[in-house]
PDB file with SEQRES, HELIX, SHEET and CRYST1 records, atoms N, CA, C and O in Angstrom:
SEQRES   1 A   82  MET ALA LEU GLY GLN MET PRO GLU ALA GLN ALA MET ILE          
SEQRES   2 A   82  GLU GLU GLY LEU ALA ASP GLY ARG GLU SER GLU ARG ALA          
SEQRES   3 A   82  ALA LEU LEU TYR LEU ARG GLY SER LEU TYR MET LYS ALA          
SEQRES   4 A   82  GLY ASP TRP GLN GLN ALA MET ASN SER PHE MET GLN SER          
SEQRES   5 A   82  GLU ALA LEU ASP GLY ASN GLY PRO ALA ALA GLU ALA ARG          
SEQRES   6 A   82  GLN MET LEU SER GLY ILE LEU ASP PHE TYR ASN LYS ASP          
SEQRES   7 A   82  LEU TYR ASN PRO                                              
HELIX    1 AA1 MET A    6  ALA A   18  1                                  13    
HELIX    2 AA2 GLU A   22  ALA A   39  1                                  18    
HELIX    3 AA3 TRP A   42  LEU A   55  1                                  14    
HELIX    4 AA4 PRO A   60  ASP A   73  1                                  14    
HELIX    5 AA5 LYS A   77  TYR A   80  1                                   4    
CRYST1    1.000    1.000    1.000  90.00  90.00  90.00 P 1           1          
ATOM      1  N   MET A   1     155.715  72.816 -10.607  1.00  0.00           N  
ATOM      2  CA  MET A   1     155.911  74.253 -10.640  1.00  0.00           C  
ATOM      3  C   MET A   1     157.383  74.590 -10.824  1.00  0.00           C  
ATOM      4  O   MET A   1     157.730  75.519 -11.554  1.00  0.00           O  
ATOM      5  N   ALA A   2     158.244  73.832 -10.159  1.00  0.00           N  
ATOM      6  CA  ALA A   2     159.668  74.123 -10.217  1.00  0.00           C  
ATOM      7  C   ALA A   2     160.216  73.971 -11.635  1.00  0.00           C  
ATOM      8  O   ALA A   2     161.228  74.585 -11.975  1.00  0.00           O  
ATOM      9  N   LEU A   3     159.564  73.168 -12.454  1.00  0.00           N  
ATOM     10  CA  LEU A   3     160.024  72.965 -13.821  1.00  0.00           C  
ATOM     11  C   LEU A   3     159.386  73.936 -14.806  1.00  0.00           C  
ATOM     12  O   LEU A   3     159.639  73.874 -16.009  1.00  0.00           O  
ATOM     13  N   GLY A   4     158.550  74.838 -14.278  1.00  0.00           N  
ATOM     14  CA  GLY A   4     157.919  75.830 -15.129  1.00  0.00           C  
ATOM     15  C   GLY A   4     156.689  75.322 -15.864  1.00  0.00           C  
ATOM     16  O   GLY A   4     156.216  75.981 -16.790  1.00  0.00           O  
ATOM     17  N   GLN A   5     156.169  74.194 -15.483  1.00  0.00           N  
ATOM     18  CA  GLN A   5     154.994  73.628 -16.130  1.00  0.00           C  
ATOM     19  C   GLN A   5     153.748  74.037 -15.347  1.00  0.00           C  
ATOM     20  O   GLN A   5     153.105  73.216 -14.692  1.00  0.00           O  
ATOM     21  N   MET A   6     153.428  75.323 -15.432  1.00  0.00           N  
ATOM     22  CA  MET A   6     152.362  75.897 -14.628  1.00  0.00           C  
ATOM     23  C   MET A   6     150.977  75.311 -14.925  1.00  0.00           C  
ATOM     24  O   MET A   6     150.257  74.977 -13.983  1.00  0.00           O  
ATOM     25  N   PRO A   7     150.578  75.173 -16.187  1.00  0.00           N  
ATOM     26  CA  PRO A   7     149.240  74.615 -16.427  1.00  0.00           C  
ATOM     27  C   PRO A   7     149.082  73.197 -15.867  1.00  0.00           C  
ATOM     28  O   PRO A   7     148.036  72.848 -15.319  1.00  0.00           O  
ATOM     29  N   GLU A   8     150.126  72.397 -16.013  1.00  0.00           N  
ATOM     30  CA  GLU A   8     150.071  71.030 -15.493  1.00  0.00           C  
ATOM     31  C   GLU A   8     150.015  71.029 -13.972  1.00  0.00           C  
ATOM     32  O   GLU A   8     149.278  70.249 -13.369  1.00  0.00           O  
ATOM     33  N   ALA A   9     150.793  71.904 -13.361  1.00  0.00           N  
ATOM     34  CA  ALA A   9     150.794  72.003 -11.901  1.00  0.00           C  
ATOM     35  C   ALA A   9     149.427  72.448 -11.395  1.00  0.00           C  
ATOM     36  O   ALA A   9     148.919  71.907 -10.413  1.00  0.00           O  
ATOM     37  N   GLN A  10     148.833  73.430 -12.062  1.00  0.00           N  
ATOM     38  CA  GLN A  10     147.522  73.904 -11.637  1.00  0.00           C  
ATOM     39  C   GLN A  10     146.472  72.811 -11.780  1.00  0.00           C  
ATOM     40  O   GLN A  10     145.610  72.665 -10.913  1.00  0.00           O  
ATOM     41  N   ALA A  11     146.533  72.050 -12.854  1.00  0.00           N  
ATOM     42  CA  ALA A  11     145.580  70.959 -13.054  1.00  0.00           C  
ATOM     43  C   ALA A  11     145.707  69.913 -11.946  1.00  0.00           C  
ATOM     44  O   ALA A  11     144.701  69.409 -11.445  1.00  0.00           O  
ATOM     45  N   MET A  12     146.932  69.592 -11.569  1.00  0.00           N  
ATOM     46  CA  MET A  12     147.147  68.612 -10.502  1.00  0.00           C  
ATOM     47  C   MET A  12     146.637  69.134  -9.161  1.00  0.00           C  
ATOM     48  O   MET A  12     146.044  68.382  -8.388  1.00  0.00           O  
ATOM     49  N   ILE A  13     146.864  70.407  -8.886  1.00  0.00           N  
ATOM     50  CA  ILE A  13     146.399  71.004  -7.631  1.00  0.00           C  
ATOM     51  C   ILE A  13     144.879  71.007  -7.582  1.00  0.00           C  
ATOM     52  O   ILE A  13     144.289  70.619  -6.574  1.00  0.00           O  
ATOM     53  N   GLU A  14     144.245  71.439  -8.657  1.00  0.00           N  
ATOM     54  CA  GLU A  14     142.785  71.486  -8.694  1.00  0.00           C  
ATOM     55  C   GLU A  14     142.186  70.085  -8.579  1.00  0.00           C  
ATOM     56  O   GLU A  14     141.150  69.900  -7.942  1.00  0.00           O  
ATOM     57  N   GLU A  15     142.836  69.109  -9.192  1.00  0.00           N  
ATOM     58  CA  GLU A  15     142.376  67.724  -9.084  1.00  0.00           C  
ATOM     59  C   GLU A  15     142.457  67.243  -7.638  1.00  0.00           C  
ATOM     60  O   GLU A  15     141.537  66.591  -7.145  1.00  0.00           O  
ATOM     61  N   GLY A  16     143.548  67.563  -6.968  1.00  0.00           N  
ATOM     62  CA  GLY A  16     143.705  67.190  -5.570  1.00  0.00           C  
ATOM     63  C   GLY A  16     142.676  67.856  -4.679  1.00  0.00           C  
ATOM     64  O   GLY A  16     142.171  67.236  -3.743  1.00  0.00           O  
ATOM     65  N   LEU A  17     142.358  69.118  -4.959  1.00  0.00           N  
ATOM     66  CA  LEU A  17     141.339  69.824  -4.177  1.00  0.00           C  
ATOM     67  C   LEU A  17     139.951  69.237  -4.422  1.00  0.00           C  
ATOM     68  O   LEU A  17     139.127  69.180  -3.509  1.00  0.00           O  
ATOM     69  N   ALA A  18     139.695  68.804  -5.645  1.00  0.00           N  
ATOM     70  CA  ALA A  18     138.387  68.237  -5.984  1.00  0.00           C  
ATOM     71  C   ALA A  18     138.194  66.850  -5.367  1.00  0.00           C  
ATOM     72  O   ALA A  18     137.062  66.433  -5.121  1.00  0.00           O  
ATOM     73  N   ASP A  19     139.287  66.142  -5.119  1.00  0.00           N  
ATOM     74  CA  ASP A  19     139.201  64.793  -4.554  1.00  0.00           C  
ATOM     75  C   ASP A  19     138.710  64.800  -3.119  1.00  0.00           C  
ATOM     76  O   ASP A  19     138.275  63.769  -2.608  1.00  0.00           O  
ATOM     77  N   GLY A  20     138.775  65.947  -2.465  1.00  0.00           N  
ATOM     78  CA  GLY A  20     138.239  66.064  -1.118  1.00  0.00           C  
ATOM     79  C   GLY A  20     139.124  65.489  -0.027  1.00  0.00           C  
ATOM     80  O   GLY A  20     138.624  65.141   1.043  1.00  0.00           O  
ATOM     81  N   ARG A  21     140.413  65.380  -0.266  1.00  0.00           N  
ATOM     82  CA  ARG A  21     141.334  64.899   0.769  1.00  0.00           C  
ATOM     83  C   ARG A  21     141.612  66.034   1.742  1.00  0.00           C  
ATOM     84  O   ARG A  21     142.494  66.860   1.511  1.00  0.00           O  
ATOM     85  N   GLU A  22     140.867  66.067   2.813  1.00  0.00           N  
ATOM     86  CA  GLU A  22     140.953  67.166   3.780  1.00  0.00           C  
ATOM     87  C   GLU A  22     142.343  67.271   4.414  1.00  0.00           C  
ATOM     88  O   GLU A  22     142.786  68.371   4.744  1.00  0.00           O  
ATOM     89  N   SER A  23     143.026  66.152   4.586  1.00  0.00           N  
ATOM     90  CA  SER A  23     144.339  66.186   5.228  1.00  0.00           C  
ATOM     91  C   SER A  23     145.375  66.928   4.384  1.00  0.00           C  
ATOM     92  O   SER A  23     146.362  67.436   4.917  1.00  0.00           O  
ATOM     93  N   GLU A  24     145.157  66.992   3.083  1.00  0.00           N  
ATOM     94  CA  GLU A  24     146.109  67.649   2.175  1.00  0.00           C  
ATOM     95  C   GLU A  24     145.612  69.008   1.684  1.00  0.00           C  
ATOM     96  O   GLU A  24     146.327  69.701   0.960  1.00  0.00           O  
ATOM     97  N   ARG A  25     144.410  69.391   2.065  1.00  0.00           N  
ATOM     98  CA  ARG A  25     143.785  70.601   1.521  1.00  0.00           C  
ATOM     99  C   ARG A  25     144.594  71.869   1.810  1.00  0.00           C  
ATOM    100  O   ARG A  25     144.776  72.691   0.913  1.00  0.00           O  
ATOM    101  N   ALA A  26     145.075  72.041   3.021  1.00  0.00           N  
ATOM    102  CA  ALA A  26     145.846  73.241   3.361  1.00  0.00           C  
ATOM    103  C   ALA A  26     147.106  73.337   2.518  1.00  0.00           C  
ATOM    104  O   ALA A  26     147.441  74.414   2.024  1.00  0.00           O  
ATOM    105  N   ALA A  27     147.808  72.222   2.350  1.00  0.00           N  
ATOM    106  CA  ALA A  27     149.036  72.219   1.550  1.00  0.00           C  
ATOM    107  C   ALA A  27     148.734  72.515   0.084  1.00  0.00           C  
ATOM    108  O   ALA A  27     149.479  73.246  -0.570  1.00  0.00           O  
ATOM    109  N   LEU A  28     147.654  71.955  -0.427  1.00  0.00           N  
ATOM    110  CA  LEU A  28     147.293  72.203  -1.825  1.00  0.00           C  
ATOM    111  C   LEU A  28     146.889  73.662  -2.049  1.00  0.00           C  
ATOM    112  O   LEU A  28     147.228  74.255  -3.074  1.00  0.00           O  
ATOM    113  N   LEU A  29     146.177  74.226  -1.102  1.00  0.00           N  
ATOM    114  CA  LEU A  29     145.802  75.641  -1.213  1.00  0.00           C  
ATOM    115  C   LEU A  29     147.032  76.537  -1.161  1.00  0.00           C  
ATOM    116  O   LEU A  29     147.102  77.543  -1.868  1.00  0.00           O  
ATOM    117  N   TYR A  30     148.002  76.176  -0.326  1.00  0.00           N  
ATOM    118  CA  TYR A  30     149.253  76.934  -0.270  1.00  0.00           C  
ATOM    119  C   TYR A  30     149.974  76.865  -1.618  1.00  0.00           C  
ATOM    120  O   TYR A  30     150.461  77.878  -2.120  1.00  0.00           O  
ATOM    121  N   LEU A  31     150.038  75.667  -2.198  1.00  0.00           N  
ATOM    122  CA  LEU A  31     150.695  75.518  -3.498  1.00  0.00           C  
ATOM    123  C   LEU A  31     149.963  76.303  -4.579  1.00  0.00           C  
ATOM    124  O   LEU A  31     150.587  76.906  -5.452  1.00  0.00           O  
ATOM    125  N   ARG A  32     148.629  76.289  -4.512  1.00  0.00           N  
ATOM    126  CA  ARG A  32     147.855  77.059  -5.484  1.00  0.00           C  
ATOM    127  C   ARG A  32     148.149  78.549  -5.326  1.00  0.00           C  
ATOM    128  O   ARG A  32     148.288  79.262  -6.319  1.00  0.00           O  
ATOM    129  N   GLY A  33     148.243  79.019  -4.089  1.00  0.00           N  
ATOM    130  CA  GLY A  33     148.591  80.416  -3.856  1.00  0.00           C  
ATOM    131  C   GLY A  33     149.963  80.760  -4.411  1.00  0.00           C  
ATOM    132  O   GLY A  33     150.158  81.825  -4.997  1.00  0.00           O  
ATOM    133  N   SER A  34     150.901  79.858  -4.224  1.00  0.00           N  
ATOM    134  CA  SER A  34     152.254  80.081  -4.763  1.00  0.00           C  
ATOM    135  C   SER A  34     152.233  80.140  -6.282  1.00  0.00           C  
ATOM    136  O   SER A  34     152.941  80.943  -6.891  1.00  0.00           O  
ATOM    137  N   LEU A  35     151.424  79.292  -6.883  1.00  0.00           N  
ATOM    138  CA  LEU A  35     151.293  79.284  -8.334  1.00  0.00           C  
ATOM    139  C   LEU A  35     150.706  80.603  -8.839  1.00  0.00           C  
ATOM    140  O   LEU A  35     151.202  81.185  -9.804  1.00  0.00           O  
ATOM    141  N   TYR A  36     149.650  81.064  -8.178  1.00  0.00           N  
ATOM    142  CA  TYR A  36     149.055  82.346  -8.558  1.00  0.00           C  
ATOM    143  C   TYR A  36     150.038  83.496  -8.345  1.00  0.00           C  
ATOM    144  O   TYR A  36     150.081  84.437  -9.138  1.00  0.00           O  
ATOM    145  N   MET A  37     150.814  83.418  -7.289  1.00  0.00           N  
ATOM    146  CA  MET A  37     151.778  84.478  -7.013  1.00  0.00           C  
ATOM    147  C   MET A  37     152.827  84.544  -8.123  1.00  0.00           C  
ATOM    148  O   MET A  37     153.202  85.630  -8.563  1.00  0.00           O  
ATOM    149  N   LYS A  38     153.299  83.378  -8.574  1.00  0.00           N  
ATOM    150  CA  LYS A  38     154.271  83.352  -9.677  1.00  0.00           C  
ATOM    151  C   LYS A  38     153.678  83.923 -10.957  1.00  0.00           C  
ATOM    152  O   LYS A  38     154.383  84.519 -11.772  1.00  0.00           O  
ATOM    153  N   ALA A  39     152.374  83.732 -11.123  1.00  0.00           N  
ATOM    154  CA  ALA A  39     151.704  84.229 -12.323  1.00  0.00           C  
ATOM    155  C   ALA A  39     151.342  85.706 -12.208  1.00  0.00           C  
ATOM    156  O   ALA A  39     150.910  86.313 -13.188  1.00  0.00           O  
ATOM    157  N   GLY A  40     151.513  86.295 -11.012  1.00  0.00           N  
ATOM    158  CA  GLY A  40     151.205  87.706 -10.812  1.00  0.00           C  
ATOM    159  C   GLY A  40     149.741  87.971 -10.502  1.00  0.00           C  
ATOM    160  O   GLY A  40     149.305  89.121 -10.537  1.00  0.00           O  
ATOM    161  N   ASP A  41     148.978  86.934 -10.202  1.00  0.00           N  
ATOM    162  CA  ASP A  41     147.568  87.088  -9.842  1.00  0.00           C  
ATOM    163  C   ASP A  41     147.487  87.221  -8.324  1.00  0.00           C  
ATOM    164  O   ASP A  41     147.221  86.252  -7.612  1.00  0.00           O  
ATOM    165  N   TRP A  42     147.722  88.440  -7.846  1.00  0.00           N  
ATOM    166  CA  TRP A  42     147.864  88.684  -6.408  1.00  0.00           C  
ATOM    167  C   TRP A  42     146.590  88.383  -5.631  1.00  0.00           C  
ATOM    168  O   TRP A  42     146.655  87.835  -4.531  1.00  0.00           O  
ATOM    169  N   GLN A  43     145.432  88.732  -6.187  1.00  0.00           N  
ATOM    170  CA  GLN A  43     144.170  88.516  -5.475  1.00  0.00           C  
ATOM    171  C   GLN A  43     143.900  87.028  -5.259  1.00  0.00           C  
ATOM    172  O   GLN A  43     143.546  86.611  -4.156  1.00  0.00           O  
ATOM    173  N   GLN A  44     144.066  86.236  -6.309  1.00  0.00           N  
ATOM    174  CA  GLN A  44     143.853  84.794  -6.180  1.00  0.00           C  
ATOM    175  C   GLN A  44     144.878  84.167  -5.249  1.00  0.00           C  
ATOM    176  O   GLN A  44     144.559  83.244  -4.500  1.00  0.00           O  
ATOM    177  N   ALA A  45     146.110  84.665  -5.293  1.00  0.00           N  
ATOM    178  CA  ALA A  45     147.141  84.163  -4.385  1.00  0.00           C  
ATOM    179  C   ALA A  45     146.754  84.439  -2.941  1.00  0.00           C  
ATOM    180  O   ALA A  45     146.852  83.559  -2.087  1.00  0.00           O  
ATOM    181  N   MET A  46     146.314  85.661  -2.671  1.00  0.00           N  
ATOM    182  CA  MET A  46     145.913  86.030  -1.315  1.00  0.00           C  
ATOM    183  C   MET A  46     144.743  85.171  -0.846  1.00  0.00           C  
ATOM    184  O   MET A  46     144.736  84.696   0.290  1.00  0.00           O  
ATOM    185  N   ASN A  47     143.757  84.971  -1.712  1.00  0.00           N  
ATOM    186  CA  ASN A  47     142.609  84.144  -1.353  1.00  0.00           C  
ATOM    187  C   ASN A  47     143.037  82.721  -1.006  1.00  0.00           C  
ATOM    188  O   ASN A  47     142.578  82.158  -0.012  1.00  0.00           O  
ATOM    189  N   SER A  48     143.901  82.147  -1.808  1.00  0.00           N  
ATOM    190  CA  SER A  48     144.360  80.780  -1.549  1.00  0.00           C  
ATOM    191  C   SER A  48     145.157  80.693  -0.254  1.00  0.00           C  
ATOM    192  O   SER A  48     144.982  79.753   0.522  1.00  0.00           O  
ATOM    193  N   PHE A  49     146.032  81.670  -0.018  1.00  0.00           N  
ATOM    194  CA  PHE A  49     146.808  81.671   1.224  1.00  0.00           C  
ATOM    195  C   PHE A  49     145.893  81.796   2.439  1.00  0.00           C  
ATOM    196  O   PHE A  49     146.105  81.131   3.453  1.00  0.00           O  
ATOM    197  N   MET A  50     144.882  82.645   2.335  1.00  0.00           N  
ATOM    198  CA  MET A  50     143.969  82.831   3.465  1.00  0.00           C  
ATOM    199  C   MET A  50     143.154  81.567   3.737  1.00  0.00           C  
ATOM    200  O   MET A  50     142.906  81.229   4.895  1.00  0.00           O  
ATOM    201  N   GLN A  51     142.738  80.872   2.686  1.00  0.00           N  
ATOM    202  CA  GLN A  51     142.011  79.618   2.863  1.00  0.00           C  
ATOM    203  C   GLN A  51     142.907  78.566   3.505  1.00  0.00           C  
ATOM    204  O   GLN A  51     142.474  77.832   4.393  1.00  0.00           O  
ATOM    205  N   SER A  52     144.144  78.497   3.058  1.00  0.00           N  
ATOM    206  CA  SER A  52     145.082  77.538   3.629  1.00  0.00           C  
ATOM    207  C   SER A  52     145.362  77.859   5.091  1.00  0.00           C  
ATOM    208  O   SER A  52     145.411  76.964   5.935  1.00  0.00           O  
ATOM    209  N   GLU A  53     145.543  79.130   5.379  1.00  0.00           N  
ATOM    210  CA  GLU A  53     145.832  79.556   6.747  1.00  0.00           C  
ATOM    211  C   GLU A  53     144.651  79.254   7.678  1.00  0.00           C  
ATOM    212  O   GLU A  53     144.852  78.930   8.849  1.00  0.00           O  
ATOM    213  N   ALA A  54     143.427  79.359   7.162  1.00  0.00           N  
ATOM    214  CA  ALA A  54     142.250  79.050   7.972  1.00  0.00           C  
ATOM    215  C   ALA A  54     142.224  77.572   8.373  1.00  0.00           C  
ATOM    216  O   ALA A  54     141.734  77.219   9.445  1.00  0.00           O  
ATOM    217  N   LEU A  55     142.752  76.726   7.508  1.00  0.00           N  
ATOM    218  CA  LEU A  55     142.788  75.290   7.799  1.00  0.00           C  
ATOM    219  C   LEU A  55     143.978  74.898   8.662  1.00  0.00           C  
ATOM    220  O   LEU A  55     143.883  74.004   9.503  1.00  0.00           O  
ATOM    221  N   ASP A  56     145.101  75.576   8.445  1.00  0.00           N  
ATOM    222  CA  ASP A  56     146.332  75.264   9.178  1.00  0.00           C  
ATOM    223  C   ASP A  56     147.027  76.576   9.518  1.00  0.00           C  
ATOM    224  O   ASP A  56     147.821  77.092   8.731  1.00  0.00           O  
ATOM    225  N   GLY A  57     146.725  77.107  10.687  1.00  0.00           N  
ATOM    226  CA  GLY A  57     147.273  78.394  11.105  1.00  0.00           C  
ATOM    227  C   GLY A  57     148.772  78.401  11.304  1.00  0.00           C  
ATOM    228  O   GLY A  57     149.388  79.467  11.327  1.00  0.00           O  
ATOM    229  N   ASN A  58     149.372  77.228  11.450  1.00  0.00           N  
ATOM    230  CA  ASN A  58     150.818  77.140  11.658  1.00  0.00           C  
ATOM    231  C   ASN A  58     151.566  76.753  10.391  1.00  0.00           C  
ATOM    232  O   ASN A  58     152.775  76.526  10.432  1.00  0.00           O  
ATOM    233  N   GLY A  59     150.867  76.677   9.275  1.00  0.00           N  
ATOM    234  CA  GLY A  59     151.497  76.276   8.024  1.00  0.00           C  
ATOM    235  C   GLY A  59     152.223  77.426   7.348  1.00  0.00           C  
ATOM    236  O   GLY A  59     152.232  78.550   7.850  1.00  0.00           O  
ATOM    237  N   PRO A  60     152.829  77.137   6.208  1.00  0.00           N  
ATOM    238  CA  PRO A  60     153.604  78.158   5.490  1.00  0.00           C  
ATOM    239  C   PRO A  60     152.749  79.255   4.864  1.00  0.00           C  
ATOM    240  O   PRO A  60     153.271  80.305   4.489  1.00  0.00           O  
ATOM    241  N   ALA A  61     151.460  79.030   4.750  1.00  0.00           N  
ATOM    242  CA  ALA A  61     150.597  80.034   4.116  1.00  0.00           C  
ATOM    243  C   ALA A  61     150.513  81.313   4.934  1.00  0.00           C  
ATOM    244  O   ALA A  61     150.364  82.398   4.371  1.00  0.00           O  
ATOM    245  N   ALA A  62     150.605  81.201   6.251  1.00  0.00           N  
ATOM    246  CA  ALA A  62     150.535  82.397   7.096  1.00  0.00           C  
ATOM    247  C   ALA A  62     151.690  83.344   6.770  1.00  0.00           C  
ATOM    248  O   ALA A  62     151.484  84.548   6.617  1.00  0.00           O  
ATOM    249  N   GLU A  63     152.878  82.810   6.665  1.00  0.00           N  
ATOM    250  CA  GLU A  63     154.046  83.634   6.335  1.00  0.00           C  
ATOM    251  C   GLU A  63     153.954  84.172   4.907  1.00  0.00           C  
ATOM    252  O   GLU A  63     154.302  85.325   4.653  1.00  0.00           O  
ATOM    253  N   ALA A  64     153.486  83.341   3.978  1.00  0.00           N  
ATOM    254  CA  ALA A  64     153.354  83.779   2.588  1.00  0.00           C  
ATOM    255  C   ALA A  64     152.327  84.899   2.474  1.00  0.00           C  
ATOM    256  O   ALA A  64     152.538  85.855   1.728  1.00  0.00           O  
ATOM    257  N   ARG A  65     151.209  84.793   3.209  1.00  0.00           N  
ATOM    258  CA  ARG A  65     150.185  85.834   3.187  1.00  0.00           C  
ATOM    259  C   ARG A  65     150.734  87.146   3.735  1.00  0.00           C  
ATOM    260  O   ARG A  65     150.471  88.213   3.180  1.00  0.00           O  
ATOM    261  N   GLN A  66     151.491  87.069   4.818  1.00  0.00           N  
ATOM    262  CA  GLN A  66     152.081  88.281   5.394  1.00  0.00           C  
ATOM    263  C   GLN A  66     153.071  88.915   4.425  1.00  0.00           C  
ATOM    264  O   GLN A  66     153.112  90.138   4.287  1.00  0.00           O  
ATOM    265  N   MET A  67     153.861  88.092   3.760  1.00  0.00           N  
ATOM    266  CA  MET A  67     154.826  88.603   2.792  1.00  0.00           C  
ATOM    267  C   MET A  67     154.102  89.292   1.635  1.00  0.00           C  
ATOM    268  O   MET A  67     154.481  90.386   1.216  1.00  0.00           O  
ATOM    269  N   LEU A  68     153.056  88.638   1.126  1.00  0.00           N  
ATOM    270  CA  LEU A  68     152.302  89.216   0.022  1.00  0.00           C  
ATOM    271  C   LEU A  68     151.603  90.502   0.453  1.00  0.00           C  
ATOM    272  O   LEU A  68     151.531  91.452  -0.326  1.00  0.00           O  
ATOM    273  N   SER A  69     151.092  90.546   1.667  1.00  0.00           N  
ATOM    274  CA  SER A  69     150.473  91.773   2.181  1.00  0.00           C  
ATOM    275  C   SER A  69     151.487  92.910   2.224  1.00  0.00           C  
ATOM    276  O   SER A  69     151.170  94.048   1.875  1.00  0.00           O  
ATOM    277  N   GLY A  70     152.701  92.598   2.653  1.00  0.00           N  
ATOM    278  CA  GLY A  70     153.755  93.612   2.688  1.00  0.00           C  
ATOM    279  C   GLY A  70     154.078  94.146   1.310  1.00  0.00           C  
ATOM    280  O   GLY A  70     154.309  95.342   1.134  1.00  0.00           O  
ATOM    281  N   ILE A  71     154.094  93.257   0.338  1.00  0.00           N  
ATOM    282  CA  ILE A  71     154.361  93.678  -1.043  1.00  0.00           C  
ATOM    283  C   ILE A  71     153.233  94.581  -1.541  1.00  0.00           C  
ATOM    284  O   ILE A  71     153.481  95.627  -2.142  1.00  0.00           O  
ATOM    285  N   LEU A  72     152.007  94.168  -1.287  1.00  0.00           N  
ATOM    286  CA  LEU A  72     150.861  94.933  -1.777  1.00  0.00           C  
ATOM    287  C   LEU A  72     150.685  96.255  -1.039  1.00  0.00           C  
ATOM    288  O   LEU A  72     150.168  97.216  -1.607  1.00  0.00           O  
ATOM    289  N   ASP A  73     151.104  96.311   0.207  1.00  0.00           N  
ATOM    290  CA  ASP A  73     150.976  97.541   0.994  1.00  0.00           C  
ATOM    291  C   ASP A  73     152.081  98.545   0.708  1.00  0.00           C  
ATOM    292  O   ASP A  73     151.986  99.706   1.107  1.00  0.00           O  
ATOM    293  N   PHE A  74     153.125  98.106   0.020  1.00  0.00           N  
ATOM    294  CA  PHE A  74     154.243  99.002  -0.254  1.00  0.00           C  
ATOM    295  C   PHE A  74     153.796 100.132  -1.166  1.00  0.00           C  
ATOM    296  O   PHE A  74     153.144  99.917  -2.188  1.00  0.00           O  
ATOM    297  N   TYR A  75     154.160 101.321  -0.774  1.00  0.00           N  
ATOM    298  CA  TYR A  75     153.813 102.484  -1.567  1.00  0.00           C  
ATOM    299  C   TYR A  75     154.903 103.521  -1.360  1.00  0.00           C  
ATOM    300  O   TYR A  75     155.143 103.955  -0.234  1.00  0.00           O  
ATOM    301  N   ASN A  76     155.556 103.918  -2.430  1.00  0.00           N  
ATOM    302  CA  ASN A  76     156.627 104.898  -2.359  1.00  0.00           C  
ATOM    303  C   ASN A  76     156.170 106.161  -3.083  1.00  0.00           C  
ATOM    304  O   ASN A  76     156.172 106.213  -4.313  1.00  0.00           O  
ATOM    305  N   LYS A  77     155.783 107.164  -2.328  1.00  0.00           N  
ATOM    306  CA  LYS A  77     155.257 108.387  -2.927  1.00  0.00           C  
ATOM    307  C   LYS A  77     156.297 109.109  -3.787  1.00  0.00           C  
ATOM    308  O   LYS A  77     155.927 109.830  -4.713  1.00  0.00           O  
ATOM    309  N   ASP A  78     157.564 108.932  -3.505  1.00  0.00           N  
ATOM    310  CA  ASP A  78     158.602 109.604  -4.277  1.00  0.00           C  
ATOM    311  C   ASP A  78     158.637 109.142  -5.729  1.00  0.00           C  
ATOM    312  O   ASP A  78     159.085 109.884  -6.604  1.00  0.00           O  
ATOM    313  N   LEU A  79     158.172 107.931  -5.993  1.00  0.00           N  
ATOM    314  CA  LEU A  79     158.158 107.446  -7.374  1.00  0.00           C  
ATOM    315  C   LEU A  79     157.109 108.166  -8.202  1.00  0.00           C  
ATOM    316  O   LEU A  79     157.248 108.284  -9.419  1.00  0.00           O  
ATOM    317  N   TYR A  80     156.067 108.645  -7.554  1.00  0.00           N  
ATOM    318  CA  TYR A  80     154.979 109.283  -8.270  1.00  0.00           C  
ATOM    319  C   TYR A  80     155.022 110.812  -8.216  1.00  0.00           C  
ATOM    320  O   TYR A  80     154.453 111.474  -9.083  1.00  0.00           O  
ATOM    321  N   ASN A  81     155.682 111.370  -7.219  1.00  0.00           N  
ATOM    322  CA  ASN A  81     155.750 112.809  -7.026  1.00  0.00           C  
ATOM    323  C   ASN A  81     157.201 113.252  -6.836  1.00  0.00           C  
ATOM    324  O   ASN A  81     157.651 113.457  -5.709  1.00  0.00           O  
ATOM    325  N   PRO A  82     157.925 113.398  -7.940  1.00  0.00           N  
ATOM    326  CA  PRO A  82     159.357 113.755  -7.808  1.00  0.00           C  
ATOM    327  C   PRO A  82     159.581 115.157  -7.255  1.00  0.00           C  
ATOM    328  O   PRO A  82     160.725 115.582  -7.095  1.00  0.00           O  
TER     329      PRO A  82                                                      
END                                                                             
């Protein structure tokens, strides 16, 4: 992901999730959420973060989900009603 090779990163993440390695599942779901977030797919990012958080409540997905919720909840009425 850091090199901008999103399709390759997504393929590797999905492959890891399909392999059924439960010990790595939370981390892979977090990475998938980060990938979706970079792509602007907020719903899929939120879903992945929530799945990761369900598996590991103390992992980084909890903070990422809260951050994404804050972004999505932001609403500035002055931008729409001058």
